C-alpha positions, 0 to 999 in steps of 0.5 A: 361696546364701541365708542359713542362720543368721539371725533373722526376725520376723513379726506377727499381729493378732487378730480384734478388731484394728480392721482385722480387724473391718473385714475380717470384716464385708467378708467376711461381706457377701461370703458373704451375697451368694454364699449367695444367688447364687454368681456375685455380684460383690462388692467390699465395703469397711468403715471402723470407728471410735468408735461407727460402721461404714461399709460401701461398695463395689459389688455385681453380681447377675444381677438388679440389681433384687434388690439393694435386697431384700438391702440391709436385711440388711447392718446386721445382718450387721455387728452379728452380726460385732461380737457374735461378735468380742466387742465390748460396750464403751461406745463400740463395742458390737454393739447400739448402733454406728451402721452406714451402708450405702453399697453400690451396684451394680457399674460397668457398665464393669468388668462388660463387661471381666470378663463372658464373652460370645459367644466371649469368655472371662470376664476377670480382674477386675483387672490385677496380680501375685499371689504364693504361697509354701510352705516345709517348715519347718512341717507346714503348709508355712508360714513359722514366724514367721507360723504361730506368731504366728497360733497364739498369738492363735487360742489366746488367742481360744479361751480368751477366748470360752469363758470360761476367761480372761474378763479378756482383750479382743478386740483383740490383737497378737503378734510372734515373732522366730524363730532359724534355724540351717542354714535351719530354725527352732530357737527364739524370741529374742523374744516380743511380745504386746499384748492388751486386758484388761477389768480396769483394775487388771491390770498388764503382769505380771498379763497375762503371768501369764494369757497365758504358759501358752498361748504356751508351749502353742502354741510347739514344745517347747524354743523358749522358753529363759531367753534369750528376751526377753518384752514383754507389754503393754509400754506398760502398760494396754490397756483401750480396744481395737478401733475405739474405740481406733484406726480400722480399714479393710478390707485394711490387714493384707495381710502378716499375711494372707499370709506375714508378710513371708517372701515377696513380696506383689503388693499387693492385699488379699483381704477383701470381694472375690469370687473373680472378682477375681484379687487374691484367687483368683490369690493363693489358687491361687498358694499352692495351687501352691507348696504342692503343689510343696513337698508333692511334694518338688520343692523345700524352698521355692517362690514362684509368681508369676502376673500378669493384665490386666483383662478378659483370661482367661489369665495373662500370666506364670507364674514359679517360684523354688525358691531353689536347693532344687529337685529340678527346674529352676524352668522345668520347674515353670512348664511343668508348672503351665501344663499341669495347671492352668486358671489363668483366673479361671473355671478357678481358681474351678471347680477350688477351688470358690470360689463359696461363702460360705467367706470370713468365716472367712479374715478373721483368723489368716491365709488360708494354713496352715489345714486344708481344710474339708469345706464347701470352706473353705480348699480352696487348702490341699489337696495333691491336685496332687502326682501330676499335677505329678510326671507333668507333669515 
């Protein structure tokens, strides 16, 4: 039996964290190409440091001659992202940052393994293993530590950007240590919050006075007690933030992006990758499947693993673990999934409507645990497979 009484910790980072700046730019580049051509192939990577952003990677279009026409838009896309995040620092400003675009056309050797041709189905864009997870410990069917770590930073970003708290800067990190009793989250033993501030005279105590009401607003009632330990800006001043303070790269926050360490991760990052790349689409559909298993009442928590080989359309394996909480055997869930869901790359994209410019919004505050949106954003958070799963068992 799994442990029932313990403390588990997860962290989140804000949209202004250096790595998240890069994730945002990479996904905005992806969205721009998908808006022009839904079947575009994109693998965009971004590096950011003081006064500089470098974008590289590869793009595949049905007419590669058009690629040059699109390249002139990349610099403005990067600037628009930085502006929306809120960077107007002397050494990292959306107007003055130097943007270098090194994107190039997709390798023909990769394309030949992935593209459909003749009687060959479209293959996976890479080999690898992908995991999805869900737990009934929160309404979003997410682990509580990562869900509320994200919620804190989203709320602070809201009040920063709407002008309610103008002293806050874009760069921030949160961390929650959540106490579990009988397997359910019941409180917070420690809260860590480091946030950039624009007033150099602010102390750690001043920053806490600003952020504490919003943290208490976000966390469930009764979770913060007199015994909860607070660490707000524990190193003191935090005025220089973002890529000026620390270099950023696309794809370095994969645990923040998923389940905060509460579930396995296959290792592949998401941002900047089009949905033919199973690093992204299969991880999303694994979450979709795990969430529907839990939403159907088939288990209290569930992990789904999928595996793929580059150029091969069907998954090599489907694995389910319900951690002893299942109403049916995991093997029966695996068989039901294989029966009701086309898990080829094209099947996943078709079912979840993934060939749309819906990815920049995923770049911060988690790819999972969000509300499905009317335009297809976060479609993998829907719970519309419940009846099909039950019928297949």
